[in-house]
C-alpha positions as CSV (number, residue, x, y, z in Angstrom):
1,M,24.7,44.1,31.1
2,I,26.6,40.8,30.7
3,K,23.9,38.8,32.6
4,I,21.2,40.4,30.5
5,F,23.1,39.6,27.3
6,N,23.6,36.0,28.4
7,I,19.9,35.6,29.2
8,Q,18.9,37.0,25.8
9,K,21.4,34.8,24.1
10,I,20.1,31.7,25.8
11,A,16.5,32.7,25.0
12,F,17.5,33.1,21.4
13,L,19.2,29.7,21.2
14,V,16.1,28.0,22.8
15,L,13.8,29.7,20.3
16,L,16.2,28.7,17.4
17,L,16.3,25.1,18.6
18,S,12.5,25.0,19.0
19,F,12.0,26.3,15.4
20,S,14.5,23.8,14.0
21,A,12.8,21.0,15.8
22,Q,9.4,22.1,14.4
23,H,10.8,22.5,10.9
24,F,12.4,19.1,11.0
25,S,9.2,17.5,12.3
26,S,7.1,19.1,9.6
27,N,9.5,17.9,6.9
28,K,9.9,14.4,8.2
29,E,9.1,11.8,5.6
30,S,6.2,9.3,6.1
31,R,6.3,6.0,4.4
32,I,3.8,3.8,2.5
33,L,4.7,0.1,2.4
34,I,3.1,-1.7,-0.5
35,L,2.9,-5.5,0.0
36,G,1.6,-7.0,-3.1
37,D,2.1,-9.4,-6.0
38,S,2.9,-8.9,-9.7
39,I,0.2,-6.3,-10.2
40,S,2.0,-4.0,-7.8
41,A,5.5,-5.2,-8.7
42,G,4.8,-4.0,-12.3
43,Y,5.1,-7.3,-14.2
44,G,5.9,-6.7,-17.9
45,V,6.1,-2.9,-17.4
46,D,9.2,-0.7,-17.4
47,A,10.1,0.6,-14.0
48,D,9.5,4.2,-14.7
49,K,6.0,3.5,-16.1
50,R,4.7,1.4,-13.2
51,W,1.7,2.7,-11.3
52,T,3.7,2.6,-8.0
53,N,6.3,5.1,-9.4
54,L,3.6,7.2,-11.0
55,L,1.8,7.4,-7.7
56,Q,5.0,8.4,-6.0
57,E,5.2,11.4,-8.3
58,K,1.7,12.4,-7.3
59,I,2.3,12.3,-3.6
60,R,5.9,13.6,-3.5
61,S,4.9,17.1,-2.4
62,S,3.2,15.6,0.7
63,N,6.4,14.2,2.1
64,W,5.3,10.6,1.7
65,I,7.5,8.1,0.0
66,I,6.6,4.6,-1.3
67,I,8.5,1.5,-0.3
68,N,7.4,-1.1,-2.8
69,A,8.0,-4.6,-1.4
70,S,5.8,-6.4,-3.9
71,I,7.0,-9.6,-5.5
72,S,5.6,-11.2,-8.6
73,G,4.0,-14.5,-7.7
74,D,3.8,-13.7,-4.0
75,T,1.0,-15.2,-1.9
76,T,-0.6,-14.2,1.4
77,G,1.7,-16.8,3.0
78,G,4.7,-15.2,1.5
79,G,3.5,-11.7,2.6
80,L,2.9,-13.0,6.1
81,S,6.4,-14.4,6.3
82,R,7.9,-11.0,5.4
83,I,5.7,-8.4,7.0
84,E,7.4,-8.2,10.4
85,Y,10.9,-7.8,8.8
86,L,9.6,-5.2,6.4
87,I,8.0,-3.1,9.1
88,K,11.1,-3.3,11.3
89,R,13.4,-2.3,8.4
90,H,11.3,0.4,6.8
91,Q,9.3,1.8,9.7
92,P,6.2,2.6,7.5
93,N,3.2,4.6,8.6
94,L,0.7,3.0,6.1
95,L,0.4,-0.4,4.6
96,L,-1.2,-1.0,1.2
97,L,-2.0,-4.7,1.2
98,E,-2.5,-6.2,-2.3
99,L,-2.3,-10.0,-1.9
100,G,-4.5,-13.0,-2.5
101,G,-4.7,-13.3,-6.2
102,N,-2.0,-15.9,-6.6
103,D,-3.5,-17.9,-3.7
104,A,-6.8,-18.0,-5.5
105,L,-5.3,-18.9,-8.9
106,R,-3.7,-21.9,-7.2
107,G,-7.0,-22.9,-5.6
108,Y,-6.0,-22.3,-2.0
109,P,-8.8,-22.5,0.6
110,V,-10.6,-19.3,1.1
111,Q,-10.4,-19.5,4.9
112,K,-6.7,-19.9,4.7
113,I,-6.3,-16.8,2.5
114,K,-8.5,-14.8,4.8
115,S,-6.6,-16.0,7.9
116,N,-3.2,-15.0,6.4
117,L,-4.6,-11.5,5.4
118,K,-6.0,-11.1,8.9
119,K,-2.7,-12.0,10.5
120,I,-0.8,-9.6,8.2
121,S,-3.3,-6.8,9.1
122,S,-3.1,-7.6,12.8
123,I,0.7,-7.4,12.8
124,A,0.6,-4.0,11.0
125,L,-2.2,-2.7,13.4
126,E,-0.2,-3.8,16.4
127,Q,2.7,-1.6,15.1
128,H,0.2,1.3,14.7
129,L,0.1,1.3,10.9
130,E,-2.9,2.4,8.9
131,V,-3.9,-0.6,6.8
132,L,-5.6,-0.2,3.4
133,L,-6.8,-3.6,2.1
134,M,-7.0,-3.8,-1.6
135,Q,-9.6,-6.1,-3.1
136,I,-8.7,-8.7,-5.7
137,K,-11.2,-10.2,-8.2
138,L,-11.1,-13.4,-10.2
139,P,-12.2,-14.4,-13.7
140,P,-15.6,-16.0,-13.6
141,N,-14.2,-19.4,-14.9
142,Y,-13.0,-20.2,-11.4
143,G,-16.6,-21.1,-10.4
144,K,-19.2,-18.8,-9.0
145,R,-19.1,-20.3,-5.5
146,Y,-15.3,-20.0,-5.1
147,V,-15.2,-16.5,-6.7
148,N,-18.0,-15.2,-4.5
149,A,-16.4,-16.6,-1.3
150,F,-12.9,-15.3,-2.3
151,E,-14.0,-11.8,-3.2
152,S,-16.1,-11.4,0.0
153,I,-12.9,-11.9,2.0
154,Y,-11.9,-8.2,1.5
155,V,-15.1,-6.6,2.5
156,D,-15.7,-8.9,5.4
157,L,-12.1,-8.5,6.7
158,S,-12.3,-4.7,6.5
159,K,-15.4,-4.8,8.6
160,E,-14.1,-7.3,11.1
161,R,-10.7,-5.6,11.7
162,G,-12.0,-2.0,11.2
163,I,-9.5,-1.3,8.4
164,S,-10.0,0.6,5.2
165,Y,-11.0,-1.1,2.0
166,I,-10.0,-0.2,-1.5
167,P,-12.1,-1.5,-4.4
168,F,-10.5,-3.6,-7.1
169,M,-8.0,-1.3,-8.9
170,L,-8.5,-3.1,-12.3
171,E,-12.3,-2.8,-12.2
172,S,-12.4,-0.6,-15.3
173,I,-9.3,-2.1,-16.9
174,A,-9.4,-5.9,-16.7
175,L,-12.0,-6.2,-19.5
176,N,-10.3,-3.7,-21.8
177,K,-7.9,-5.7,-24.0
178,N,-6.1,-2.5,-25.0
179,L,-5.0,-2.0,-21.3
180,M,-4.0,-5.6,-20.6
181,L,-1.0,-7.7,-21.5
182,P,-1.7,-10.7,-23.8
183,D,-2.0,-13.0,-20.7
184,G,-5.2,-11.2,-19.8
185,I,-4.1,-11.0,-16.2
186,H,-1.7,-8.2,-15.9
187,P,-2.2,-4.5,-16.9
188,N,0.1,-3.1,-19.5
189,S,2.0,0.2,-19.5
190,E,-1.0,2.1,-20.9
191,A,-3.1,1.1,-17.9
192,Q,-0.6,2.3,-15.3
193,P,-1.6,6.0,-15.2
194,Y,-5.2,5.0,-14.7
195,I,-4.3,2.7,-11.8
196,A,-2.1,5.4,-10.2
197,E,-4.9,8.0,-10.5
198,A,-7.5,5.6,-9.0
199,L,-5.2,4.7,-6.1
200,Y,-4.4,8.4,-5.5
201,K,-8.1,9.2,-5.1
202,D,-8.4,6.2,-2.7
203,I,-5.5,7.1,-0.4
204,K,-5.2,10.9,-0.6
205,D,-7.4,11.4,2.5
206,F,-4.8,9.4,4.5
207,L,-1.9,11.5,3.3
208,Y,-3.0,15.1,4.1
């Protein structure tokens, strides 16, 4: 009787540990790293109203959390200098890459911008992250040739590296003065829910 009891006790403990491990695994948080500039950093918008925080609320039930490492004014070179550290520190599963706008506003060579984005993507892919490349668009006053070359970076790179591409998140916002700050570059607080909803639709298939 003692031996049988011990065997049953051991079997119960094994089953309990197995269930606990499965429960822990199913509730383990996954992480989205956002590497962007002022658009993702929420320039001119209160923290609780930024699209990144609104998106977090939308995905909270899926056990995903957002690590927003965006910095106003950041360039692809700045992102490249930080990506390895950020991956090591936060151990993300998915990278939302939203950089290039500040490079273009400063007239940086298109091939250099593309090279930096490609290197960032490669580092993330080597660490087995899912990469979502977010397109940036420019005002037409930067010249048709430069604008076309710059905006093609994102589509071309997504094809070359086999990574997912997200259309310009301000497509329906940038020309609406009611949704933009007076500088005409940054979305205001009223625009943030629209951005969050659009991004949620773009990334939800990667979360569930």
